[in-house]
mmCIF file of the protein (N, C-alpha, C, O) and its ligand, coordinates in Angstrom:
data_MODEL
# 
_entry.id   MODEL 
# 
loop_
_entity.id 
_entity.type 
_entity.pdbx_number_of_molecules 
1 polymer     1 
2 non-polymer 1 
# 
_entity_poly.entity_id                      1 
_entity_poly.type                           'polypeptide(L)' 
_entity_poly.nstd_linkage                   no 
_entity_poly.nstd_monomer                   no 
_entity_poly.pdbx_seq_one_letter_code       
;(UNK)(UNK)(UNK)(UNK)(UNK)(UNK)(UNK)(UNK)(UNK)(UNK)(UNK)(UNK)(UNK)(UNK)(UNK)(UNK)
(UNK)(UNK)(UNK)(UNK)(UNK)(UNK)(UNK)(UNK)(UNK)(UNK)(UNK)(UNK)(UNK)(UNK)(UNK)(UNK)
(UNK)(UNK)(UNK)(UNK)(UNK)(UNK)(UNK)(UNK)(UNK)(UNK)(UNK)(UNK)
;
_entity_poly.pdbx_seq_one_letter_code_can   XXXXXXXXXXXXXXXXXXXXXXXXXXXXXXXXXXXXXXXXXXXX 
_entity_poly.pdbx_strand_id                 A 
# 
loop_
_entity_poly_seq.entity_id 
_entity_poly_seq.num 
_entity_poly_seq.mon_id 
_entity_poly_seq.hetero 
1 1  UNK n 
1 2  UNK n 
1 3  UNK n 
1 4  UNK n 
1 5  UNK n 
1 6  UNK n 
1 7  UNK n 
1 8  UNK n 
1 9  UNK n 
1 10 UNK n 
1 11 UNK n 
1 12 UNK n 
1 13 UNK n 
1 14 UNK n 
1 15 UNK n 
1 16 UNK n 
1 17 UNK n 
1 18 UNK n 
1 19 UNK n 
1 20 UNK n 
1 21 UNK n 
1 22 UNK n 
1 23 UNK n 
1 24 UNK n 
1 25 UNK n 
1 26 UNK n 
1 27 UNK n 
1 28 UNK n 
1 29 UNK n 
1 30 UNK n 
1 31 UNK n 
1 32 UNK n 
1 33 UNK n 
1 34 UNK n 
1 35 UNK n 
1 36 UNK n 
1 37 UNK n 
1 38 UNK n 
1 39 UNK n 
1 40 UNK n 
1 41 UNK n 
1 42 UNK n 
1 43 UNK n 
1 44 UNK n 
# 
loop_
_struct_asym.id 
_struct_asym.entity_id 
A 1 
B 2 
# 
loop_
_chem_comp.id 
_chem_comp.type 
_chem_comp.mon_nstd_flag 
UNK 'L-peptide linking' . 
ZN  non-polymer         . 
# 
_pdbx_entity_nonpoly.entity_id   2 
_pdbx_entity_nonpoly.name        ? 
_pdbx_entity_nonpoly.comp_id     ZN 
# 
_pdbx_nonpoly_scheme.asym_id         B 
_pdbx_nonpoly_scheme.entity_id       2 
_pdbx_nonpoly_scheme.mon_id          ZN 
_pdbx_nonpoly_scheme.ndb_seq_num     1 
_pdbx_nonpoly_scheme.pdb_seq_num     101 
_pdbx_nonpoly_scheme.auth_seq_num    101 
_pdbx_nonpoly_scheme.pdb_mon_id      ZN 
_pdbx_nonpoly_scheme.auth_mon_id     ZN 
_pdbx_nonpoly_scheme.pdb_strand_id   A 
_pdbx_nonpoly_scheme.pdb_ins_code    . 
# 
loop_
_atom_site.group_PDB 
_atom_site.id 
_atom_site.type_symbol 
_atom_site.label_atom_id 
_atom_site.label_alt_id 
_atom_site.label_comp_id 
_atom_site.label_asym_id 
_atom_site.label_entity_id 
_atom_site.label_seq_id 
_atom_site.pdbx_PDB_ins_code 
_atom_site.Cartn_x 
_atom_site.Cartn_y 
_atom_site.Cartn_z 
_atom_site.occupancy 
_atom_site.B_iso_or_equiv 
_atom_site.pdbx_formal_charge 
_atom_site.auth_seq_id 
_atom_site.auth_comp_id 
_atom_site.auth_asym_id 
_atom_site.auth_atom_id 
_atom_site.pdbx_PDB_model_num 
ATOM   1   N  N  . UNK A 1 1  ? 10.325  4.540   -17.512 1.00 0.00 ? 1   UNK A N  1 
ATOM   2   C  CA . UNK A 1 1  ? 9.430   4.818   -16.371 1.00 0.00 ? 1   UNK A CA 1 
ATOM   3   C  C  . UNK A 1 1  ? 9.125   6.313   -16.302 1.00 0.00 ? 1   UNK A C  1 
ATOM   4   O  O  . UNK A 1 1  ? 10.028  7.149   -16.340 1.00 0.00 ? 1   UNK A O  1 
ATOM   5   N  N  . UNK A 1 2  ? 7.882   6.621   -16.205 1.00 0.00 ? 2   UNK A N  1 
ATOM   6   C  CA . UNK A 1 2  ? 7.491   8.022   -16.090 1.00 0.00 ? 2   UNK A CA 1 
ATOM   7   C  C  . UNK A 1 2  ? 7.132   8.338   -14.637 1.00 0.00 ? 2   UNK A C  1 
ATOM   8   O  O  . UNK A 1 2  ? 6.346   7.628   -14.010 1.00 0.00 ? 2   UNK A O  1 
ATOM   9   N  N  . UNK A 1 3  ? 7.706   9.388   -14.128 1.00 0.00 ? 3   UNK A N  1 
ATOM   10  C  CA . UNK A 1 3  ? 7.419   9.748   -12.737 1.00 0.00 ? 3   UNK A CA 1 
ATOM   11  C  C  . UNK A 1 3  ? 6.807   11.135  -12.653 1.00 0.00 ? 3   UNK A C  1 
ATOM   12  O  O  . UNK A 1 3  ? 7.482   12.107  -12.314 1.00 0.00 ? 3   UNK A O  1 
ATOM   13  N  N  . UNK A 1 4  ? 5.569   11.211  -12.954 1.00 0.00 ? 4   UNK A N  1 
ATOM   14  C  CA . UNK A 1 4  ? 4.908   12.508  -12.873 1.00 0.00 ? 4   UNK A CA 1 
ATOM   15  C  C  . UNK A 1 4  ? 4.049   12.600  -11.623 1.00 0.00 ? 4   UNK A C  1 
ATOM   16  O  O  . UNK A 1 4  ? 3.661   13.681  -11.179 1.00 0.00 ? 4   UNK A O  1 
ATOM   17  N  N  . UNK A 1 5  ? 3.767   11.422  -11.073 1.00 0.00 ? 5   UNK A N  1 
ATOM   18  C  CA . UNK A 1 5  ? 2.931   11.375  -9.878  1.00 0.00 ? 5   UNK A CA 1 
ATOM   19  C  C  . UNK A 1 5  ? 3.812   11.141  -8.647  1.00 0.00 ? 5   UNK A C  1 
ATOM   20  O  O  . UNK A 1 5  ? 4.696   10.284  -8.675  1.00 0.00 ? 5   UNK A O  1 
ATOM   21  N  N  . UNK A 1 6  ? 3.583   11.881  -7.591  1.00 0.00 ? 6   UNK A N  1 
ATOM   22  C  CA . UNK A 1 6  ? 4.362   11.685  -6.362  1.00 0.00 ? 6   UNK A CA 1 
ATOM   23  C  C  . UNK A 1 6  ? 4.142   10.311  -5.757  1.00 0.00 ? 6   UNK A C  1 
ATOM   24  O  O  . UNK A 1 6  ? 4.957   9.816   -4.979  1.00 0.00 ? 6   UNK A O  1 
ATOM   25  N  N  . UNK A 1 7  ? 3.041   9.715   -6.124  1.00 0.00 ? 7   UNK A N  1 
ATOM   26  C  CA . UNK A 1 7  ? 2.751   8.390   -5.609  1.00 0.00 ? 7   UNK A CA 1 
ATOM   27  C  C  . UNK A 1 7  ? 3.527   7.349   -6.393  1.00 0.00 ? 7   UNK A C  1 
ATOM   28  O  O  . UNK A 1 7  ? 3.458   7.326   -7.622  1.00 0.00 ? 7   UNK A O  1 
ATOM   29  N  N  . UNK A 1 8  ? 4.258   6.499   -5.715  1.00 0.00 ? 8   UNK A N  1 
ATOM   30  C  CA . UNK A 1 8  ? 5.038   5.466   -6.379  1.00 0.00 ? 8   UNK A CA 1 
ATOM   31  C  C  . UNK A 1 8  ? 4.447   4.097   -6.098  1.00 0.00 ? 8   UNK A C  1 
ATOM   32  O  O  . UNK A 1 8  ? 4.608   3.565   -4.999  1.00 0.00 ? 8   UNK A O  1 
ATOM   33  N  N  . UNK A 1 9  ? 3.775   3.528   -7.063  1.00 0.00 ? 9   UNK A N  1 
ATOM   34  C  CA . UNK A 1 9  ? 3.078   2.254   -6.904  1.00 0.00 ? 9   UNK A CA 1 
ATOM   35  C  C  . UNK A 1 9  ? 4.012   1.100   -6.567  1.00 0.00 ? 9   UNK A C  1 
ATOM   36  O  O  . UNK A 1 9  ? 3.591   0.098   -5.989  1.00 0.00 ? 9   UNK A O  1 
ATOM   37  N  N  . UNK A 1 10 ? 5.282   1.249   -6.932  1.00 0.00 ? 10  UNK A N  1 
ATOM   38  C  CA . UNK A 1 10 ? 6.200   0.141   -6.712  1.00 0.00 ? 10  UNK A CA 1 
ATOM   39  C  C  . UNK A 1 10 ? 6.546   -0.016  -5.234  1.00 0.00 ? 10  UNK A C  1 
ATOM   40  O  O  . UNK A 1 10 ? 7.043   -1.058  -4.808  1.00 0.00 ? 10  UNK A O  1 
ATOM   41  N  N  . UNK A 1 11 ? 6.279   1.024   -4.468  1.00 0.00 ? 11  UNK A N  1 
ATOM   42  C  CA . UNK A 1 11 ? 6.615   0.951   -3.044  1.00 0.00 ? 11  UNK A CA 1 
ATOM   43  C  C  . UNK A 1 11 ? 5.362   0.834   -2.193  1.00 0.00 ? 11  UNK A C  1 
ATOM   44  O  O  . UNK A 1 11 ? 4.871   1.809   -1.624  1.00 0.00 ? 11  UNK A O  1 
ATOM   45  N  N  . UNK A 1 12 ? 4.876   -0.363  -2.128  1.00 0.00 ? 12  UNK A N  1 
ATOM   46  C  CA . UNK A 1 12 ? 3.756   -0.578  -1.241  1.00 0.00 ? 12  UNK A CA 1 
ATOM   47  C  C  . UNK A 1 12 ? 2.448   -0.115  -1.817  1.00 0.00 ? 12  UNK A C  1 
ATOM   48  O  O  . UNK A 1 12 ? 2.067   1.046   -1.667  1.00 0.00 ? 12  UNK A O  1 
ATOM   49  N  N  . UNK A 1 13 ? 1.764   -1.011  -2.472  1.00 0.00 ? 13  UNK A N  1 
ATOM   50  C  CA . UNK A 1 13 ? 0.457   -0.647  -2.996  1.00 0.00 ? 13  UNK A CA 1 
ATOM   51  C  C  . UNK A 1 13 ? -0.622  -1.095  -2.026  1.00 0.00 ? 13  UNK A C  1 
ATOM   52  O  O  . UNK A 1 13 ? -1.818  -0.980  -2.295  1.00 0.00 ? 13  UNK A O  1 
ATOM   53  N  N  . UNK A 1 14 ? -0.177  -1.598  -0.914  1.00 0.00 ? 14  UNK A N  1 
ATOM   54  C  CA . UNK A 1 14 ? -1.129  -2.011  0.109   1.00 0.00 ? 14  UNK A CA 1 
ATOM   55  C  C  . UNK A 1 14 ? -0.881  -1.214  1.375   1.00 0.00 ? 14  UNK A C  1 
ATOM   56  O  O  . UNK A 1 14 ? 0.248   -0.833  1.683   1.00 0.00 ? 14  UNK A O  1 
ATOM   57  N  N  . UNK A 1 15 ? -1.947  -0.976  2.090   1.00 0.00 ? 15  UNK A N  1 
ATOM   58  C  CA . UNK A 1 15 ? -1.812  -0.245  3.343   1.00 0.00 ? 15  UNK A CA 1 
ATOM   59  C  C  . UNK A 1 15 ? -2.596  -0.952  4.426   1.00 0.00 ? 15  UNK A C  1 
ATOM   60  O  O  . UNK A 1 15 ? -3.744  -1.353  4.233   1.00 0.00 ? 15  UNK A O  1 
ATOM   61  N  N  . UNK A 1 16 ? -1.957  -1.093  5.552   1.00 0.00 ? 16  UNK A N  1 
ATOM   62  C  CA . UNK A 1 16 ? -2.624  -1.729  6.685   1.00 0.00 ? 16  UNK A CA 1 
ATOM   63  C  C  . UNK A 1 16 ? -3.689  -0.789  7.230   1.00 0.00 ? 16  UNK A C  1 
ATOM   64  O  O  . UNK A 1 16 ? -3.418  0.383   7.492   1.00 0.00 ? 16  UNK A O  1 
ATOM   65  N  N  . UNK A 1 17 ? -4.883  -1.299  7.397   1.00 0.00 ? 17  UNK A N  1 
ATOM   66  C  CA . UNK A 1 17 ? -5.961  -0.452  7.881   1.00 0.00 ? 17  UNK A CA 1 
ATOM   67  C  C  . UNK A 1 17 ? -5.852  -0.238  9.382   1.00 0.00 ? 17  UNK A C  1 
ATOM   68  O  O  . UNK A 1 17 ? -6.581  0.572   9.953   1.00 0.00 ? 17  UNK A O  1 
ATOM   69  N  N  . UNK A 1 18 ? -4.953  -0.957  10.011  1.00 0.00 ? 18  UNK A N  1 
ATOM   70  C  CA . UNK A 1 18 ? -4.791  -0.834  11.455  1.00 0.00 ? 18  UNK A CA 1 
ATOM   71  C  C  . UNK A 1 18 ? -3.661  0.104   11.837  1.00 0.00 ? 18  UNK A C  1 
ATOM   72  O  O  . UNK A 1 18 ? -3.843  1.003   12.658  1.00 0.00 ? 18  UNK A O  1 
ATOM   73  N  N  . UNK A 1 19 ? -2.485  -0.105  11.238  1.00 0.00 ? 19  UNK A N  1 
ATOM   74  C  CA . UNK A 1 19 ? -1.332  0.688   11.655  1.00 0.00 ? 19  UNK A CA 1 
ATOM   75  C  C  . UNK A 1 19 ? -0.787  1.582   10.554  1.00 0.00 ? 19  UNK A C  1 
ATOM   76  O  O  . UNK A 1 19 ? 0.083   2.417   10.803  1.00 0.00 ? 19  UNK A O  1 
ATOM   77  N  N  . UNK A 1 20 ? -1.301  1.411   9.323   1.00 0.00 ? 20  UNK A N  1 
ATOM   78  C  CA . UNK A 1 20 ? -0.869  2.280   8.236   1.00 0.00 ? 20  UNK A CA 1 
ATOM   79  C  C  . UNK A 1 20 ? 0.424   1.841   7.587   1.00 0.00 ? 20  UNK A C  1 
ATOM   80  O  O  . UNK A 1 20 ? 0.969   2.549   6.740   1.00 0.00 ? 20  UNK A O  1 
ATOM   81  N  N  . UNK A 1 21 ? 0.917   0.688   7.972   1.00 0.00 ? 21  UNK A N  1 
ATOM   82  C  CA . UNK A 1 21 ? 2.120   0.151   7.355   1.00 0.00 ? 21  UNK A CA 1 
ATOM   83  C  C  . UNK A 1 21 ? 1.850   -0.150  5.894   1.00 0.00 ? 21  UNK A C  1 
ATOM   84  O  O  . UNK A 1 21 ? 0.741   -0.540  5.529   1.00 0.00 ? 21  UNK A O  1 
ATOM   85  N  N  . UNK A 1 22 ? 2.876   0.034   5.048   1.00 0.00 ? 22  UNK A N  1 
ATOM   86  C  CA . UNK A 1 22 ? 2.674   -0.186  3.624   1.00 0.00 ? 22  UNK A CA 1 
ATOM   87  C  C  . UNK A 1 22 ? 3.621   -1.233  3.061   1.00 0.00 ? 22  UNK A C  1 
ATOM   88  O  O  . UNK A 1 22 ? 4.663   -0.886  2.503   1.00 0.00 ? 22  UNK A O  1 
ATOM   89  N  N  . UNK A 1 23 ? 3.288   -2.472  3.194   1.00 0.00 ? 23  UNK A N  1 
ATOM   90  C  CA . UNK A 1 23 ? 4.092   -3.539  2.593   1.00 0.00 ? 23  UNK A CA 1 
ATOM   91  C  C  . UNK A 1 23 ? 3.837   -3.611  1.102   1.00 0.00 ? 23  UNK A C  1 
ATOM   92  O  O  . UNK A 1 23 ? 2.819   -3.117  0.619   1.00 0.00 ? 23  UNK A O  1 
ATOM   93  N  N  . UNK A 1 24 ? 4.748   -4.218  0.375   1.00 0.00 ? 24  UNK A N  1 
ATOM   94  C  CA . UNK A 1 24 ? 4.605   -4.306  -1.078  1.00 0.00 ? 24  UNK A CA 1 
ATOM   95  C  C  . UNK A 1 24 ? 3.887   -5.577  -1.489  1.00 0.00 ? 24  UNK A C  1 
ATOM   96  O  O  . UNK A 1 24 ? 3.633   -5.805  -2.671  1.00 0.00 ? 24  UNK A O  1 
ATOM   97  N  N  . UNK A 1 25 ? 3.567   -6.393  -0.515  1.00 0.00 ? 25  UNK A N  1 
ATOM   98  C  CA . UNK A 1 25 ? 2.888   -7.634  -0.839  1.00 0.00 ? 25  UNK A CA 1 
ATOM   99  C  C  . UNK A 1 25 ? 1.516   -7.677  -0.193  1.00 0.00 ? 25  UNK A C  1 
ATOM   100 O  O  . UNK A 1 25 ? 1.267   -7.060  0.843   1.00 0.00 ? 25  UNK A O  1 
ATOM   101 N  N  . UNK A 1 26 ? 0.640   -8.421  -0.837  1.00 0.00 ? 26  UNK A N  1 
ATOM   102 C  CA . UNK A 1 26 ? -0.686  -8.554  -0.283  1.00 0.00 ? 26  UNK A CA 1 
ATOM   103 C  C  . UNK A 1 26 ? -0.680  -9.575  0.845   1.00 0.00 ? 26  UNK A C  1 
ATOM   104 O  O  . UNK A 1 26 ? 0.323   -10.245 1.090   1.00 0.00 ? 26  UNK A O  1 
ATOM   105 N  N  . UNK A 1 27 ? -1.784  -9.681  1.507   1.00 0.00 ? 27  UNK A N  1 
ATOM   106 C  CA . UNK A 1 27 ? -1.875  -10.646 2.590   1.00 0.00 ? 27  UNK A CA 1 
ATOM   107 C  C  . UNK A 1 27 ? -2.110  -9.955  3.908   1.00 0.00 ? 27  UNK A C  1 
ATOM   108 O  O  . UNK A 1 27 ? -3.037  -9.159  4.062   1.00 0.00 ? 27  UNK A O  1 
ATOM   109 N  N  . UNK A 1 28 ? -1.252  -10.275 4.858   1.00 0.00 ? 28  UNK A N  1 
ATOM   110 C  CA . UNK A 1 28 ? -1.406  -9.684  6.175   1.00 0.00 ? 28  UNK A CA 1 
ATOM   111 C  C  . UNK A 1 28 ? -0.291  -8.691  6.454   1.00 0.00 ? 28  UNK A C  1 
ATOM   112 O  O  . UNK A 1 28 ? 0.802   -8.806  5.900   1.00 0.00 ? 28  UNK A O  1 
ATOM   113 N  N  . UNK A 1 29 ? -0.558  -7.742  7.288   1.00 0.00 ? 29  UNK A N  1 
ATOM   114 C  CA . UNK A 1 29 ? 0.445   -6.763  7.664   1.00 0.00 ? 29  UNK A CA 1 
ATOM   115 C  C  . UNK A 1 29 ? 1.580   -7.450  8.414   1.00 0.00 ? 29  UNK A C  1 
ATOM   116 O  O  . UNK A 1 29 ? 1.343   -8.109  9.427   1.00 0.00 ? 29  UNK A O  1 
ATOM   117 N  N  . UNK A 1 30 ? 2.815   -7.303  7.924   1.00 0.00 ? 30  UNK A N  1 
ATOM   118 C  CA . UNK A 1 30 ? 3.957   -7.923  8.579   1.00 0.00 ? 30  UNK A CA 1 
ATOM   119 C  C  . UNK A 1 30 ? 4.270   -7.275  9.918   1.00 0.00 ? 30  UNK A C  1 
ATOM   120 O  O  . UNK A 1 30 ? 5.035   -7.811  10.720  1.00 0.00 ? 30  UNK A O  1 
ATOM   121 N  N  . UNK A 1 31 ? 3.683   -6.145  10.139  1.00 0.00 ? 31  UNK A N  1 
ATOM   122 C  CA . UNK A 1 31 ? 3.963   -5.406  11.366  1.00 0.00 ? 31  UNK A CA 1 
ATOM   123 C  C  . UNK A 1 31 ? 3.006   -5.779  12.493  1.00 0.00 ? 31  UNK A C  1 
ATOM   124 O  O  . UNK A 1 31 ? 3.425   -6.063  13.615  1.00 0.00 ? 31  UNK A O  1 
ATOM   125 N  N  . UNK A 1 32 ? 1.713   -5.773  12.173  1.00 0.00 ? 32  UNK A N  1 
ATOM   126 C  CA . UNK A 1 32 ? 0.737   -6.028  13.228  1.00 0.00 ? 32  UNK A CA 1 
ATOM   127 C  C  . UNK A 1 32 ? -0.205  -7.170  12.895  1.00 0.00 ? 32  UNK A C  1 
ATOM   128 O  O  . UNK A 1 32 ? -0.998  -7.595  13.735  1.00 0.00 ? 32  UNK A O  1 
ATOM   129 N  N  . UNK A 1 33 ? -0.117  -7.677  11.642  1.00 0.00 ? 33  UNK A N  1 
ATOM   130 C  CA . UNK A 1 33 ? -0.959  -8.802  11.264  1.00 0.00 ? 33  UNK A CA 1 
ATOM   131 C  C  . UNK A 1 33 ? -2.365  -8.388  10.879  1.00 0.00 ? 33  UNK A C  1 
ATOM   132 O  O  . UNK A 1 33 ? -3.257  -9.224  10.742  1.00 0.00 ? 33  UNK A O  1 
ATOM   133 N  N  . UNK A 1 34 ? -2.552  -7.092  10.707  1.00 0.00 ? 34  UNK A N  1 
ATOM   134 C  CA . UNK A 1 34 ? -3.878  -6.600  10.349  1.00 0.00 ? 34  UNK A CA 1 
ATOM   135 C  C  . UNK A 1 34 ? -4.182  -6.777  8.879   1.00 0.00 ? 34  UNK A C  1 
ATOM   136 O  O  . UNK A 1 34 ? -3.339  -7.234  8.107   1.00 0.00 ? 34  UNK A O  1 
ATOM   137 N  N  . UNK A 1 35 ? -5.378  -6.417  8.504   1.00 0.00 ? 35  UNK A N  1 
ATOM   138 C  CA . UNK A 1 35 ? -5.793  -6.544  7.110   1.00 0.00 ? 35  UNK A CA 1 
ATOM   139 C  C  . UNK A 1 35 ? -5.171  -5.455  6.271   1.00 0.00 ? 35  UNK A C  1 
ATOM   140 O  O  . UNK A 1 35 ? -4.968  -4.331  6.730   1.00 0.00 ? 35  UNK A O  1 
ATOM   141 N  N  . UNK A 1 36 ? -4.862  -5.813  5.002   1.00 0.00 ? 36  UNK A N  1 
ATOM   142 C  CA . UNK A 1 36 ? -4.281  -4.852  4.097   1.00 0.00 ? 36  UNK A CA 1 
ATOM   143 C  C  . UNK A 1 36 ? -5.302  -4.399  3.064   1.00 0.00 ? 36  UNK A C  1 
ATOM   144 O  O  . UNK A 1 36 ? -6.118  -5.175  2.566   1.00 0.00 ? 36  UNK A O  1 
ATOM   145 N  N  . UNK A 1 37 ? -5.218  -3.120  2.769   1.00 0.00 ? 37  UNK A N  1 
ATOM   146 C  CA . UNK A 1 37 ? -6.118  -2.550  1.772   1.00 0.00 ? 37  UNK A CA 1 
ATOM   147 C  C  . UNK A 1 37 ? -5.302  -2.128  0.565   1.00 0.00 ? 37  UNK A C  1 
ATOM   148 O  O  . UNK A 1 37 ? -4.234  -1.534  0.710   1.00 0.00 ? 37  UNK A O  1 
ATOM   149 N  N  . UNK A 1 38 ? -5.800  -2.433  -0.626  1.00 0.00 ? 38  UNK A N  1 
ATOM   150 C  CA . UNK A 1 38 ? -5.100  -2.050  -1.847  1.00 0.00 ? 38  UNK A CA 1 
ATOM   151 C  C  . UNK A 1 38 ? -5.317  -0.563  -2.089  1.00 0.00 ? 38  UNK A C  1 
ATOM   152 O  O  . UNK A 1 38 ? -6.444  -0.104  -2.274  1.00 0.00 ? 38  UNK A O  1 
ATOM   153 N  N  . UNK A 1 39 ? -4.213  0.178   -2.083  1.00 0.00 ? 39  UNK A N  1 
ATOM   154 C  CA . UNK A 1 39 ? -4.318  1.627   -2.259  1.00 0.00 ? 39  UNK A CA 1 
ATOM   155 C  C  . UNK A 1 39 ? -3.833  2.060   -3.621  1.00 0.00 ? 39  UNK A C  1 
ATOM   156 O  O  . UNK A 1 39 ? -3.644  3.250   -3.872  1.00 0.00 ? 39  UNK A O  1 
ATOM   157 N  N  . UNK A 1 40 ? -3.627  1.078   -4.519  1.00 0.00 ? 40  UNK A N  1 
ATOM   158 C  CA . UNK A 1 40 ? -3.139  1.411   -5.847  1.00 0.00 ? 40  UNK A CA 1 
ATOM   159 C  C  . UNK A 1 40 ? -4.271  1.955   -6.721  1.00 0.00 ? 40  UNK A C  1 
ATOM   160 O  O  . UNK A 1 40 ? -4.026  2.534   -7.780  1.00 0.00 ? 40  UNK A O  1 
ATOM   161 N  N  . UNK A 1 41 ? -5.482  1.766   -6.278  1.00 0.00 ? 41  UNK A N  1 
ATOM   162 C  CA . UNK A 1 41 ? -6.627  2.279   -7.030  1.00 0.00 ? 41  UNK A CA 1 
ATOM   163 C  C  . UNK A 1 41 ? -6.734  3.782   -6.825  1.00 0.00 ? 41  UNK A C  1 
ATOM   164 O  O  . UNK A 1 41 ? -6.876  4.249   -5.694  1.00 0.00 ? 41  UNK A O  1 
ATOM   165 N  N  . UNK A 1 42 ? -6.667  4.531   -7.899  1.00 0.00 ? 42  UNK A N  1 
ATOM   166 C  CA . UNK A 1 42 ? -6.738  5.992   -7.788  1.00 0.00 ? 42  UNK A CA 1 
ATOM   167 C  C  . UNK A 1 42 ? -8.079  6.466   -7.234  1.00 0.00 ? 42  UNK A C  1 
ATOM   168 O  O  . UNK A 1 42 ? -9.143  5.965   -7.598  1.00 0.00 ? 42  UNK A O  1 
ATOM   169 N  N  . UNK A 1 43 ? -7.989  7.424   -6.364  1.00 0.00 ? 43  UNK A N  1 
ATOM   170 C  CA . UNK A 1 43 ? -9.225  7.979   -5.799  1.00 0.00 ? 43  UNK A CA 1 
ATOM   171 C  C  . UNK A 1 43 ? -9.579  9.294   -6.481  1.00 0.00 ? 43  UNK A C  1 
ATOM   172 O  O  . UNK A 1 43 ? -8.712  10.045  -6.928  1.00 0.00 ? 43  UNK A O  1 
ATOM   173 N  N  . UNK A 1 44 ? -10.848 9.538   -6.545  1.00 0.00 ? 44  UNK A N  1 
ATOM   174 C  CA . UNK A 1 44 ? -11.254 10.797  -7.164  1.00 0.00 ? 44  UNK A CA 1 
ATOM   175 C  C  . UNK A 1 44 ? -12.149 11.592  -6.242  1.00 0.00 ? 44  UNK A C  1 
ATOM   176 O  O  . UNK A 1 44 ? -12.589 12.685  -6.600  1.00 0.00 ? 44  UNK A O  1 
HETATM 177 ZN ZN . ZN  B 2 .  ? -0.443  -3.187  10.494  1.00 0.00 2 101 ZN  A ZN 1 
# 
């Protein structure tokens, strides 16, 4: 495993667009039930 990026994909590649919670599974936010957005896609 190479760790050159501070971002760790293994810990929550999804982010709740409502509360910012980062579960590791897709679907609904376990915290508030909001929609999850995949944040594993690198932004430029
Ligand atoms: Zn949420």
